[in-house]
C-alpha positions as CSV (number, residue, x, y, z in Angstrom):
1,M,240.3,-105.0,12.1
2,M,241.0,-106.3,8.6
3,V,238.2,-108.3,7.1
4,T,239.4,-111.2,4.9
5,R,237.4,-113.0,2.3
6,S,237.7,-116.5,1.0
7,P,238.4,-117.1,-2.7
8,R,234.8,-118.1,-3.2
9,Q,233.6,-114.8,-1.7
10,W,235.9,-112.8,-4.0
11,K,234.7,-114.8,-6.9
12,V,231.0,-114.1,-6.1
13,R,231.8,-110.4,-5.7
14,H,233.7,-110.3,-9.0
15,E,230.8,-112.0,-10.8
16,A,228.4,-109.5,-9.3
17,M,230.4,-106.6,-10.4
18,S,230.9,-108.0,-13.9
19,D,227.1,-108.3,-14.2
20,R,226.8,-104.5,-14.1
21,P,225.9,-103.2,-17.6
22,V,228.3,-100.8,-19.2
23,R,225.6,-98.9,-21.0
24,M,222.8,-97.3,-19.1
25,G,219.2,-98.3,-19.7
26,I,216.3,-96.0,-20.1
27,D,215.6,-96.0,-16.4
28,G,219.1,-94.7,-15.7
29,W,218.8,-91.9,-18.3
30,V,215.4,-91.0,-16.8
31,W,217.1,-90.4,-13.4
32,V,219.9,-88.5,-15.1
33,V,217.4,-86.1,-16.6
34,V,215.4,-85.8,-13.3
35,I,218.5,-84.9,-11.3
36,A,220.2,-82.7,-13.9
37,T,217.1,-80.6,-14.5
38,S,216.8,-79.6,-10.9
39,P,218.2,-76.2,-11.7
40,L,215.4,-75.6,-14.2
41,Q,212.5,-76.9,-12.0
42,Q,211.2,-73.5,-10.9
43,L,211.2,-72.1,-14.4
44,L,209.4,-75.2,-15.8
45,Y,207.0,-74.9,-12.9
46,S,206.0,-71.4,-14.0
47,M,206.2,-71.9,-17.8
48,V,204.9,-75.4,-18.3
49,S,203.0,-76.8,-15.3
50,P,203.0,-76.9,-11.5
51,Q,203.0,-80.7,-11.8
52,V,206.7,-80.5,-12.8
53,R,207.6,-80.6,-9.1
54,A,206.0,-84.0,-8.8
55,I,208.4,-85.6,-11.4
56,P,211.1,-86.7,-9.0
57,L,208.5,-88.4,-6.8
58,A,206.8,-90.0,-9.9
59,A,210.2,-91.4,-11.0
60,A,210.8,-92.8,-7.5
61,L,207.4,-94.4,-7.4
62,L,208.0,-95.9,-10.9
63,S,211.3,-97.3,-9.6
64,L,209.5,-98.9,-6.7
65,M,206.8,-100.4,-8.9
66,T,209.4,-101.9,-11.3
67,V,211.6,-103.1,-8.4
68,R,214.5,-100.8,-9.4
69,V,215.4,-100.1,-5.8
70,V,217.9,-101.3,-3.3
71,K,217.8,-101.4,0.5
72,V,220.3,-98.9,1.9
73,H,221.9,-98.3,5.3
74,G,219.8,-95.7,7.0
75,Q,216.6,-96.8,5.2
76,R,214.7,-97.4,8.5
77,V,215.6,-93.9,9.7
78,L,214.4,-92.5,6.4
79,V,211.1,-94.4,6.6
80,V,210.6,-93.2,10.2
81,V,211.3,-89.6,9.1
82,A,208.9,-90.0,6.2
83,A,206.2,-91.3,8.6
84,L,206.7,-88.4,11.0
85,I,206.3,-86.0,8.1
86,V,203.1,-87.5,6.9
87,I,201.6,-87.6,10.4
88,A,202.7,-84.0,11.1
89,G,200.9,-82.9,7.9
90,L,197.7,-84.6,8.9
91,I,197.7,-83.3,12.5
92,S,198.7,-79.8,11.6
93,G,196.2,-79.8,8.7
94,M,193.4,-79.7,11.3
95,N,194.4,-76.0,11.7
96,S,194.3,-75.3,8.0
97,N,193.2,-77.6,5.2
98,L,193.5,-81.2,6.0
99,R,193.7,-82.4,2.4
100,A,196.1,-79.7,1.2
101,S,198.4,-80.1,4.2
102,G,198.2,-83.9,3.8
103,E,199.2,-83.7,0.1
104,V,202.3,-81.6,0.9
105,A,203.3,-84.0,3.7
106,V,202.7,-87.2,1.7
107,T,204.7,-85.8,-1.3
108,L,207.7,-84.8,0.8
109,G,207.5,-88.0,2.9
110,L,207.5,-90.3,-0.1
111,L,210.3,-88.4,-1.7
112,V,212.5,-88.8,1.4
113,A,211.7,-92.5,1.7
114,L,211.8,-93.6,-2.0
115,L,214.3,-91.4,-3.8
116,P,217.5,-92.7,-2.0
117,P,216.9,-96.4,-2.7
118,A,215.9,-95.6,-6.3
119,V,219.0,-93.6,-7.0
120,A,221.2,-96.1,-5.1
121,F,219.9,-98.8,-7.5
122,Q,221.2,-96.8,-10.5
123,L,224.5,-96.2,-8.8
124,N,224.9,-99.9,-8.0
125,R,223.8,-101.0,-11.5
126,Y,225.4,-98.6,-13.9
127,P,229.2,-97.8,-13.5
128,N,228.8,-94.5,-15.5
129,F,225.6,-93.3,-13.8
130,L,227.3,-90.8,-11.4
131,R,229.6,-89.5,-14.1
132,N,226.6,-88.9,-16.4
133,V,224.7,-87.2,-13.7
134,V,227.6,-84.8,-12.9
135,V,228.2,-84.0,-16.6
136,A,224.6,-83.4,-17.3
137,F,224.1,-81.3,-14.1
138,L,227.1,-79.1,-14.9
139,G,226.0,-78.8,-18.5
140,V,222.4,-77.7,-17.6
141,Q,223.6,-75.3,-14.9
142,T,226.3,-73.8,-17.1
143,L,223.6,-73.1,-19.7
144,S,221.6,-71.4,-17.0
145,A,224.7,-69.4,-15.9
146,L,225.4,-68.3,-19.4
147,A,221.8,-67.2,-19.7
148,A,222.2,-65.2,-16.5
149,I,225.3,-63.4,-18.0
150,V,223.2,-62.4,-21.0
151,Q,220.5,-61.1,-18.6
152,M,223.2,-59.2,-16.7
153,A,224.0,-57.4,-19.9
154,G,220.4,-56.4,-20.4
155,G,219.3,-59.2,-22.6
156,S,216.5,-61.7,-22.5
157,V,216.6,-65.5,-22.7
158,L,213.3,-67.4,-23.3
159,G,211.5,-64.2,-22.3
160,V,213.3,-64.2,-18.9
161,V,215.1,-61.0,-17.9
162,A,216.8,-59.7,-14.8
163,V,214.6,-58.4,-12.1
164,A,215.7,-55.4,-10.1
165,G,219.2,-56.0,-11.6
166,R,219.3,-59.6,-10.3
167,A,219.8,-62.3,-13.0
168,R,217.6,-65.4,-12.9
169,G,219.2,-67.4,-15.7
170,L,217.0,-70.4,-16.4
171,A,216.3,-71.0,-12.8
172,G,213.3,-68.8,-12.4
173,H,214.6,-67.2,-9.2
174,P,217.9,-65.5,-8.4
175,N,218.4,-67.5,-5.2
176,I,217.9,-70.8,-7.0
177,L,220.3,-69.7,-9.7
178,G,223.0,-68.8,-7.2
179,I,222.6,-72.0,-5.1
180,M,222.9,-74.2,-8.2
181,S,226.0,-72.3,-9.3
182,V,227.5,-72.9,-5.8
183,I,226.8,-76.6,-6.2
184,A,228.5,-76.5,-9.6
185,I,231.6,-74.7,-8.1
186,L,231.9,-77.3,-5.3
187,I,231.7,-80.1,-7.8
188,L,234.3,-78.4,-10.1
189,F,236.7,-77.8,-7.3
190,D,236.6,-81.5,-6.4
191,L,237.0,-82.6,-10.0
192,M,240.0,-80.3,-10.4
193,R,241.8,-81.3,-7.2
194,R,241.5,-84.9,-8.2
195,G,242.7,-84.3,-11.8
196,V,239.4,-85.5,-13.3
197,I,238.8,-82.4,-15.4
198,N,241.1,-80.3,-17.6
199,R,242.3,-77.4,-15.5
200,V,241.7,-74.7,-18.2
201,L,238.2,-75.9,-18.7
202,G,237.7,-76.1,-15.0
203,V,238.9,-72.6,-14.3
204,A,236.7,-71.2,-17.2
205,L,233.6,-72.9,-15.7
206,L,234.5,-71.6,-12.2
207,L,234.7,-68.1,-13.6
208,V,231.3,-68.4,-15.3
209,H,229.6,-69.6,-12.1
210,A,231.4,-67.1,-9.9
211,V,230.1,-64.3,-12.1
212,T,226.7,-65.8,-12.1
213,I,226.6,-65.8,-8.3
214,L,227.5,-62.2,-8.2
215,G,224.8,-61.5,-10.9
216,S,222.2,-63.3,-8.8
217,A,223.0,-61.0,-5.9
218,S,222.0,-63.9,-3.6
219,L,223.5,-63.4,-0.2
220,S,222.3,-66.9,0.8
221,S,224.4,-68.4,-2.1
222,M,227.5,-66.5,-0.9
223,L,227.0,-67.9,2.6
224,M,226.6,-71.4,1.2
225,L,229.7,-71.0,-1.0
226,A,231.8,-69.8,2.0
227,V,230.7,-72.9,4.0
228,G,231.3,-75.3,1.1
229,L,234.8,-73.9,0.3
230,M,235.8,-74.4,4.0
231,F,235.9,-78.2,3.3
232,Y,238.6,-77.7,0.6
233,V,240.6,-75.3,2.8
234,F,240.7,-77.8,5.6
235,A,241.5,-80.6,3.2
236,A,244.5,-78.8,1.8
237,R,247.9,-80.1,3.0
238,G,250.9,-78.4,4.4
239,A,252.2,-75.5,2.4
240,I,249.0,-75.3,0.3
241,R,246.9,-74.7,3.4
242,Y,249.2,-71.9,4.6
243,L,249.2,-70.4,1.1
244,L,245.4,-70.4,1.0
245,G,245.3,-68.9,4.5
246,T,247.8,-66.2,3.6
247,L,245.9,-65.4,0.4
248,A,242.7,-65.1,2.4
249,I,244.3,-62.7,4.9
250,V,245.8,-60.6,2.2
251,A,242.4,-60.5,0.4
252,V,240.5,-59.4,3.5
253,V,243.1,-56.7,4.3
254,G,243.1,-55.5,0.7
255,V,239.3,-55.2,0.7
256,L,239.2,-53.3,4.0
257,V,241.9,-50.9,2.8
258,T,240.3,-50.3,-0.6
259,A,236.8,-49.9,0.9
260,N,238.1,-47.3,3.4
261,G,235.2,-48.2,5.7
262,N,232.5,-48.6,3.0
263,L,232.5,-52.2,2.0
264,I,229.2,-52.0,0.1
265,S,230.8,-49.6,-2.4
266,L,233.0,-52.4,-3.7
267,L,230.1,-54.6,-4.7
268,P,228.5,-54.9,-8.1
269,E,225.5,-52.5,-8.5
270,S,222.9,-55.3,-8.2
271,L,224.6,-56.9,-5.2
272,E,225.0,-53.5,-3.5
273,A,221.3,-52.8,-4.0
274,R,220.5,-56.2,-2.5
275,V,222.7,-55.6,0.6
276,S,221.1,-52.2,1.1
277,E,217.6,-53.7,0.7
278,V,218.3,-56.4,3.3
279,T,219.8,-54.1,5.8
280,D,217.5,-51.1,5.3
281,P,215.1,-50.9,8.3
282,S,212.4,-49.4,6.1
283,G,212.8,-52.1,3.4
284,D,210.1,-54.4,2.1
285,R,209.8,-58.2,2.5
286,A,213.6,-58.8,2.2
287,S,214.7,-56.6,5.1
288,L,216.3,-58.2,8.1
289,L,213.9,-56.5,10.5
290,I,210.9,-58.1,8.8
291,R,212.6,-61.5,8.6
292,F,213.3,-61.3,12.3
293,G,209.7,-60.3,12.8
294,A,208.7,-63.5,11.0
295,Y,211.0,-65.5,13.2
296,Q,209.4,-63.9,16.3
297,Y,205.9,-64.5,15.0
298,A,206.7,-68.2,14.4
299,I,208.3,-68.5,17.9
300,D,205.3,-67.0,19.5
301,S,203.0,-69.3,17.6
302,I,205.1,-72.4,18.7
303,A,205.1,-71.2,22.3
304,G,201.3,-71.0,22.2
305,D,201.0,-74.5,20.7
306,P,204.3,-76.5,20.3
307,I,202.6,-79.7,19.2
308,M,200.1,-79.0,16.4
309,G,201.5,-76.5,13.9
310,V,199.4,-74.3,11.6
311,G,199.4,-76.6,8.7
312,M,202.0,-77.7,6.1
313,D,200.0,-76.1,3.2
314,T,200.1,-72.4,2.2
315,M,197.0,-71.3,4.1
316,N,198.7,-70.1,7.3
317,Q,202.3,-70.0,6.2
318,S,202.5,-66.2,6.1
319,T,203.8,-64.6,9.2
320,T,203.4,-60.9,8.2
321,Q,201.0,-58.8,6.3
322,S,203.5,-58.8,3.4
323,G,203.1,-62.6,3.1
324,L,206.7,-63.5,4.1
325,V,207.3,-67.1,5.2
326,V,209.8,-68.2,7.8
327,H,213.3,-68.3,6.2
328,N,214.6,-71.1,8.3
329,Y,213.7,-74.7,7.4
330,L,213.8,-76.0,11.0
331,L,211.8,-73.1,12.5
332,R,209.4,-73.1,9.6
333,G,208.9,-76.9,10.0
334,W,208.0,-76.5,13.7
335,F,205.8,-73.5,13.0
336,Q,203.8,-75.2,10.2
337,G,204.1,-78.9,10.9
338,G,204.3,-78.9,14.6
339,L,206.7,-80.8,16.9
340,L,206.7,-84.0,14.8
341,L,207.9,-82.2,11.6
342,F,210.6,-80.5,13.6
343,I,211.7,-83.8,15.0
344,A,211.7,-85.3,11.5
345,L,213.7,-82.4,9.9
346,T,216.2,-82.4,12.9
347,T,216.7,-86.2,12.6
348,I,217.4,-86.2,8.9
349,S,219.7,-83.2,9.2
350,A,221.7,-85.0,11.9
351,M,221.9,-88.1,9.8
352,F,223.2,-85.9,6.9
353,V,225.9,-84.4,9.0
354,M,227.0,-87.7,10.5
355,A,227.1,-89.3,7.1
356,S,229.2,-86.4,5.8
357,A,231.7,-86.6,8.6
358,R,232.0,-90.4,8.1
359,Y,232.4,-90.0,4.3
360,I,235.1,-87.4,4.5
361,R,237.1,-89.7,6.9
362,R,236.9,-92.6,4.5
363,T,237.4,-91.0,1.1
364,G,239.2,-88.1,-0.6
365,V,236.1,-86.9,-2.4
366,L,234.7,-83.8,-0.8
367,A,231.9,-82.6,-3.1
368,P,229.0,-84.6,-1.8
369,A,229.7,-83.7,1.9
370,A,230.5,-80.0,1.0
371,I,227.2,-79.7,-0.9
372,L,225.1,-81.4,1.7
373,V,226.4,-79.5,4.8
374,S,226.5,-76.2,3.0
375,M,222.9,-76.7,1.8
376,L,221.8,-77.3,5.4
377,V,223.4,-74.0,6.4
378,F,221.6,-72.4,3.5
379,G,218.4,-73.9,4.8
380,L,218.9,-72.0,8.1
381,T,218.5,-68.7,6.2
382,S,216.0,-69.7,3.5
383,S,212.5,-71.2,3.0
384,L,214.0,-74.5,1.9
385,Y,211.1,-76.4,3.5
386,T,209.5,-78.7,0.9
387,Q,211.1,-77.4,-2.3
388,S,211.8,-80.6,-4.2
389,H,214.7,-79.2,-6.4
390,Y,216.7,-78.7,-3.2
391,W,215.7,-82.0,-1.6
392,V,216.7,-83.9,-4.8
393,V,220.2,-82.5,-4.6
394,M,220.5,-83.2,-0.9
395,L,219.2,-86.8,-1.1
396,V,221.3,-87.6,-4.1
397,S,224.4,-86.3,-2.3
398,F,223.5,-88.4,0.7
399,V,223.2,-91.5,-1.5
400,V,226.5,-90.9,-3.2
401,M,228.3,-90.7,0.2
402,G,229.3,-93.6,2.3
403,G,226.4,-92.9,4.7
404,L,224.1,-94.8,2.3
405,M,225.9,-97.7,0.8
406,P,223.8,-100.3,-1.2
407,K,223.2,-103.5,0.8
408,E,221.2,-106.2,-0.9
409,P,220.2,-105.3,-4.5
410,L,216.7,-106.2,-5.6
411,G,215.9,-107.2,-9.2
412,P,218.4,-108.4,-11.8
413,L,221.6,-107.8,-9.8
414,R,222.9,-110.7,-7.8
415,T,223.3,-110.4,-4.1
416,V,226.9,-110.0,-3.0
417,R,227.5,-112.2,-0.1
418,R,230.0,-111.0,2.5
């Protein structure tokens, strides 16, 4: 059904839009820095202070105190999820350290509840906010990717070198480096398909980040990239789709023929070593058998007590003598935070997926949905859990999508009557 507006309603809407400042204020730039430095958070955590991880939450709390927030669709669900997370941390903390478990839960719960309305305010207030975030994020991650290439050549950047042949860039960990480069690639593909970025520059940046992913030897990153690129393949039209499909088939056949049954031999040395490490039954913490053992340990613990959990802090997070945590955010959530945390993570994941589907149907912009869904898939094979650098990216992607559209602005913006 077509919704019509009276001339007065259009006038009010036009006046509200014209009130949006062209130049961003300090608050906008603070959020640009917070979001764009997500790829560096782990490195800053180890080199500067562990308190670095609290910066996104501090920015969200500051936004709330200064009334720089907007009510968003889905806010009630986010608040309920946040409450479940906090309660889960307190209940499960009885089996570990109540204070430590509570701190982890409160930090994640507040981030989930407050970051979306704070970022939505910036999107609603400043027309260039999203562009500045994208440019800054790509710039920061590209610097990290270039640092990774230097490390791949045997060099050192800020004292950081490759570990076991795996580049870390400025991310502090190969997996984080790979995941952030995947996000950069998904953004670049969308910018290129919509003609927003120069194609030569776009291709050059794609190559940099593709090489970085290989250098990180992160299998989780490659899985996430495959899932994310599926959005662009399905979005392709007519002949382009058939061309992409044909190229994919030719590439797979070519790889199989060249490998002659030994696919691992085609991989770069660091990636080949990583694959062998993961699939080697006698391997250390990274081997598949030990990860499956961690899954089984968590499942057995849940079967014994499906309600309580062992605590959201680090006291009981280990599932093996080697100290490995559960590499699946839903299973780890249930194992550590109990049934309430599992319900909370399942609920917000379902909301992410539904928002992505709705957004794709309404717009031609694929990056936010591709990033969000592919990160959820990545979370099924990783210890995503409470890592704020990942949550910031997911929540911002969610805000950008149509699943969270600003409703009634609070503060200096006028309310747009509909």
